[in-house]
C-alpha positions in Angstrom: -26.0 -1.2 -58.1 -29.0 0.4 -56.5 -28.7 5.3 -56.5 -27.0 6.8 -53.8 -30.1 7.5 -51.6 -30.6 10.7 -49.6 -32.3 10.5 -46.0 -33.6 13.4 -43.9 -33.3 13.7 -39.9 -33.8 16.3 -37.1 -31.4 16.2 -34.4 -32.1 16.7 -30.6 -31.9 20.9 -30.7 -33.2 21.0 -34.0 -30.7 20.8 -36.3 -30.7 19.0 -40.2 -28.6 15.9 -40.1 -28.6 14.6 -43.4 -27.1 10.9 -44.5 -26.0 9.8 -47.6 -26.0 6.3 -48.7 -23.5 4.5 -51.1 -24.8 2.9 -54.3 -23.9 -0.3 -53.1 -24.7 0.3 -49.0 -24.6 -2.6 -46.8 -27.4 -0.1 -44.2 -31.0 -0.9 -43.7 -32.7 2.2 -44.6 -34.0 2.9 -41.1 -31.9 5.4 -38.4 -32.3 6.2 -34.7 -33.4 9.3 -33.4 -31.5 11.3 -31.4 -32.2 11.3 -27.8 -29.9 13.8 -26.4 -30.6 16.2 -23.6 -29.3 19.6 -25.9 -29.0 22.9 -24.8 -30.2 25.3 -26.9 -27.7 26.6 -30.1 -25.5 29.2 -29.6 -27.0 32.7 -31.1 -25.8 33.7 -34.3 -22.6 35.5 -34.3 -21.9 38.5 -35.0 -19.7 40.4 -37.7 -17.1 43.6 -37.7 -16.9 45.1 -41.3 -12.9 46.0 -41.5 -12.7 49.4 -42.6 -9.1 49.4 -44.0 -10.0 46.2 -46.3 -14.1 45.9 -47.1 -13.4 42.3 -45.8 -15.8 40.9 -43.1 -14.8 38.9 -40.1 -17.0 36.6 -38.0 -16.7 37.1 -34.0 -17.9 33.5 -33.1 -17.1 33.3 -29.8 -18.8 29.7 -29.3 -16.4 28.4 -31.2 -14.2 28.3 -28.3 -15.9 25.9 -26.9 -15.6 23.3 -30.0 -13.8 19.8 -29.2 -10.2 19.9 -29.4 -8.3 16.2 -30.7 -10.5 13.6 -28.3 -9.7 10.5 -27.5 -10.9 7.7 -29.8 -14.4 6.6 -27.4 -15.1 9.9 -27.1 -15.0 10.9 -31.0 -17.9 13.2 -31.8 -18.0 12.6 -35.6 -18.2 8.6 -35.1 -22.0 7.2 -34.7 -23.8 7.0 -30.7 -22.1 4.2 -28.8 -22.7 4.3 -25.3 -20.4 6.5 -23.1 -20.5 8.5 -26.9 -23.0 10.9 -27.1 -21.9 11.7 -30.7 -23.5 13.6 -33.5 -24.8 10.8 -35.2 -27.3 8.7 -33.4 -26.7 6.2 -36.5 -24.1 4.1 -38.4 -23.7 5.5 -41.6 -22.1 6.1 -45.2 -21.8 9.9 -45.0 -23.1 12.5 -43.1 -23.9 15.5 -43.4 -25.0 18.0 -40.3 -25.6 21.8 -39.1 -22.0 22.9 -37.0 -23.5 23.1 -33.1 -21.1 26.4 -33.0 -20.7 27.8 -36.8 -19.1 30.6 -37.9 -22.8 32.0 -39.9 -26.3 31.2 -38.8 -27.9 29.7 -37.8 -30.1 32.3 -38.4 -30.8 33.3 -42.2 -30.7 36.7 -43.9 -32.6 40.2 -43.7 -32.0 42.9 -45.0 -28.3 43.6 -47.3 -25.3 43.9 -45.9 -24.6 47.8 -44.7 -21.7 49.8 -46.4 -18.3 50.5 -45.7 -17.6 52.7 -42.6 -16.7 52.7 -39.4 -17.7 50.8 -36.5 -20.1 48.9 -38.8 -21.5 45.8 -37.5 -23.9 43.0 -39.0 -25.3 39.3 -38.2 -23.2 36.8 -39.1 -25.8 34.6 -41.1 -25.0 32.2 -43.0 -25.3 28.4 -42.4 -22.5 25.8 -41.2 -22.3 22.1 -42.1 -20.6 19.0 -40.9 -19.8 16.6 -44.0 -18.6 12.4 -42.6 -16.8 11.1 -45.0 -16.9 7.7 -42.9 -17.6 6.0 -39.5 -14.3 4.9 -39.1 -12.5 7.3 -36.4 -9.4 8.0 -38.5 -8.5 9.3 -41.8 -8.8 11.9 -45.1 -10.9 11.6 -48.5 -7.8 9.7 -50.2 -8.6 7.2 -47.3 -12.5 6.0 -48.6 -13.1 4.0 -51.6 -14.2 4.6 -55.2 -17.9 4.0 -53.9 -17.9 6.5 -51.0 -16.2 9.3 -52.3 -18.5 9.5 -55.2 -21.3 9.6 -52.4 -19.4 12.3 -51.2 -19.4 14.4 -53.9 -22.6 13.3 -54.2 -23.2 15.4 -50.7 -21.7 18.0 -52.0 -23.9 18.9 -54.8 -26.8 18.7 -53.0 -25.6 21.1 -50.6 -24.5 23.5 -52.7 -28.1 23.3 -54.5 -30.1 23.7 -51.0 -27.1 26.1 -49.4 -27.6 28.5 -52.3 -31.4 28.4 -52.7 -31.0 29.5 -49.0 -31.9 33.3 -48.3 -29.0 35.7 -47.9 -26.7 32.9 -49.2 -23.9 34.8 -51.2 -21.6 31.8 -51.8 -21.0 28.0 -50.9 -17.6 26.9 -50.1 -16.9 22.9 -49.3 -13.6 22.2 -48.1 -11.6 20.0 -46.0 -8.3 20.3 -43.3 -6.2 17.8 -43.1 -3.7 17.3 -40.6 -2.6 18.7 -37.0 0.0 21.6 -39.2 -3.0 22.6 -40.5 -4.7 23.2 -36.7 -7.6 20.4 -37.2 -9.6 19.2 -34.1 -10.4 15.6 -34.7 -8.7 13.3 -36.7 -12.0 11.6 -38.3 -12.6 12.5 -41.7 -14.7 15.2 -42.4 -15.0 18.3 -44.5 -16.8 21.2 -44.5 -19.6 23.5 -46.2 -19.6 27.2 -45.7 -22.7 29.4 -46.9 -21.6 33.3 -46.8 -23.8 35.7 -46.6 -21.0 37.8 -49.1 -18.6 37.0 -52.1 -15.4 36.2 -50.0 -12.8 38.5 -50.9 -10.8 35.6 -52.4 -13.5 35.5 -55.3 -13.6 39.0 -55.4 -9.8 38.9 -56.5 -10.4 36.6 -59.1 -13.8 38.4 -60.6 -11.1 41.9 -60.4 -8.9 40.2 -62.5 -12.0 38.4 -64.8 -13.2 42.2 -65.0 -9.5 43.1 -66.2 -8.7 40.0 -68.7 -12.1 38.9 -69.9 -14.7 36.8 -69.3 -12.7 33.5 -70.4 -9.6 33.8 -68.0 -10.5 30.4 -66.6 -11.2 28.2 -70.2 -8.0 30.6 -71.0 -6.2 29.4 -68.0 -6.7 25.5 -68.1 -5.9 25.8 -72.0 -2.3 27.5 -70.7 -1.9 24.4 -68.1 -2.8 21.6 -70.3 -0.2 22.7 -72.5 2.4 22.3 -70.0 4.9 20.6 -68.4 2.8 20.8 -64.9 0.4 18.8 -65.4 -0.6 15.8 -62.6 -3.2 13.9 -64.0 -5.5 14.0 -66.0 -8.9 12.6 -67.5 -11.8 12.9 -69.4 -13.3 15.1 -67.9 -11.6 16.9 -65.8 -7.7 18.3 -65.4 -4.8 18.4 -62.6 -2.3 20.8 -62.5 0.4 22.2 -60.1 0.0 26.5 -61.4 2.3 28.1 -63.4 2.4 30.5 -60.0 2.1 28.3 -57.3 2.4 29.9 -54.2 2.7 27.0 -51.4 5.2 24.2 -51.5 2.5 21.9 -53.4 -0.1 23.1 -54.8 -2.1 21.7 -56.9 -5.5 22.7 -59.0 -8.3 20.4 -60.2 -10.6 21.7 -62.9 -13.3 20.6 -65.3 -12.3 20.4 -69.1 -16.7 21.7 -69.7 -17.7 25.3 -68.0 -19.4 24.7 -64.4 -19.9 26.8 -62.2 -20.4 24.6 -58.8 -21.2 20.9 -57.7 -25.0 21.6 -58.6 -24.4 21.9 -62.4 -21.7 18.8 -62.6 -23.1 15.8 -64.7 -23.2 12.1 -63.6 -20.5 11.3 -65.8 -18.2 14.3 -64.3 -18.9 13.1 -60.6 -18.2 9.7 -61.7 -14.5 10.4 -63.2 -13.8 12.8 -60.2 -14.4 10.1 -57.4 -11.8 8.6 -59.3 -8.8 11.5 -60.2 -9.6 13.1 -57.0 -9.0 9.7 -54.5 -5.8 9.0 -57.2 -4.2 12.5 -56.6 -4.7 12.2 -53.1 -2.8 9.7 -52.8 -0.1 10.7 -55.2 0.4 13.4 -52.5 1.0 11.3 -49.3 3.0 9.4 -51.6 5.3 11.8 -51.6 7.1 11.2 -48.1 6.5 8.8 -45.8 3.6 9.8 -43.7 0.7 11.9 -44.3 0.6 15.0 -45.7 -1.1 18.1 -44.0 -3.7 20.1 -46.6 -6.7 22.3 -47.8 -8.6 21.1 -50.0 -10.5 24.3 -51.2 -13.9 23.8 -53.5 -14.2 27.3 -55.4 -17.4 27.7 -56.7 -19.2 30.7 -58.1 -20.9 32.8 -56.4 -24.7 31.9 -56.1 -26.4 34.8 -57.7 -23.5 36.7 -60.4 -21.0 35.7 -62.3 -21.7 32.5 -62.7 -21.1 32.1 -67.2 -16.8 33.1 -65.9 -16.0 31.6 -62.2 -15.4 27.5 -63.0 -15.0 25.3 -60.3 -11.7 24.7 -59.1 -9.9 22.5 -56.4 -6.8 24.8 -55.0 -4.9 21.8 -53.3 -2.3 23.7 -51.0 -0.1 22.3 -48.3 2.3 24.3 -46.7 5.1 21.0 -46.5 8.3 21.7 -47.9 10.0 18.4 -47.2 9.7 15.3 -44.9 10.1 17.4 -41.9 9.7 21.2 -43.0 6.5 23.3 -43.4 6.3 26.6 -44.5 5.9 29.2 -42.6 3.9 32.3 -43.1 5.7 35.1 -41.4 7.0 39.2 -42.6 6.6 39.5 -46.6 3.6 36.9 -47.4 1.4 37.5 -43.8 2.1 41.0 -43.6 2.3 42.3 -46.6 0.8 39.2 -49.1 4.0 39.0 -51.6 4.6 35.6 -51.6 7.7 33.7 -51.8 7.8 30.3 -54.0 10.3 27.7 -52.2 10.0 25.4 -55.2 9.8 25.4 -59.2 6.6 24.5 -59.9 8.2 22.5 -63.1 10.0 21.0 -60.4 7.2 20.2 -58.2 4.4 18.8 -60.5 7.5 15.9 -61.7 7.9 14.8 -57.6 3.8 14.7 -57.9 3.5 12.7 -61.2 6.0 10.1 -59.7 4.5 9.8 -56.8 1.2 9.0 -58.5 2.0 6.6 -60.2 3.5 4.6 -57.1 0.0 5.6 -54.6 -1.8 3.6 -58.4 0.6 1.1 -58.3 1.3 0.3 -54.6 -3.1 1.2 -54.1 -4.9 1.7 -57.2 -8.0 3.1 -56.8 
């Protein structure tokens, strides 16, 4: 098998397009040019500072025009075809391109962000990319092959390194939204990567806990969870577990045994094992019920310029599904006050997920 190959091109409006070819690809090396006549990209959005919380809010009005659940023949992430002027000119294994209507960017940062105050604004600099897991029109990460999963992981590592090197980027976040219940607007198997101009609120709360507990917090968390009955899947390099204080009906964290701050820092061996374990985990989550489970797969990475030795790469997979036909909606206590109430004991859910992974392994082995 040859190695995974990266090929860089440009779309008609100047956005970057990158193909990542599987190690066992059947595709030819040539790629077609993008011959569309596109309007200029929208200007970089503005951010407004919430003086009550210190959080930045990007006001990206261009996102109102994005496509929502188009018919299959107009899938914007499928390879271009007659009648479908999509975003990807050629057939592909994995394709990554700059979002046409991003929440952050395309402008890069200049000066640092302003201090807390009333009416404070700043450009929403940074970058947003789309990661297409497959040319197929329907599916998710869990539906792709092991070889393709390894290619996507390689793309995450490559893009984490590249985006971290952009001026003004403070944190890089790969993620996948899956299912209408989550708010997905395209059925095509894909994820996204955001490069933020600030350290996100969730990570800031983690940093506050590390400051209070000590730099070994995440290592101790992993040791604590690995000794519990909440582990659902484990290998030589990674362990997946339902966390002790899980908020969501379905919540699984996946963490490497050795400290790595982000995907760019992972070894080939860690990436190889992850391509198997992650598929098994996602297929197990789908095996919990007779229909696919909606989820958010959030890959938390260390900030680019700080706390690299304390913040460890961690997947946080969450789903609001609390039954075959029931969803957990965030109402008064959770949404307004951030005071969560768990519906299912983490130990109980861990047992169910282990059984579901075993069924999935038997029915659809990786």
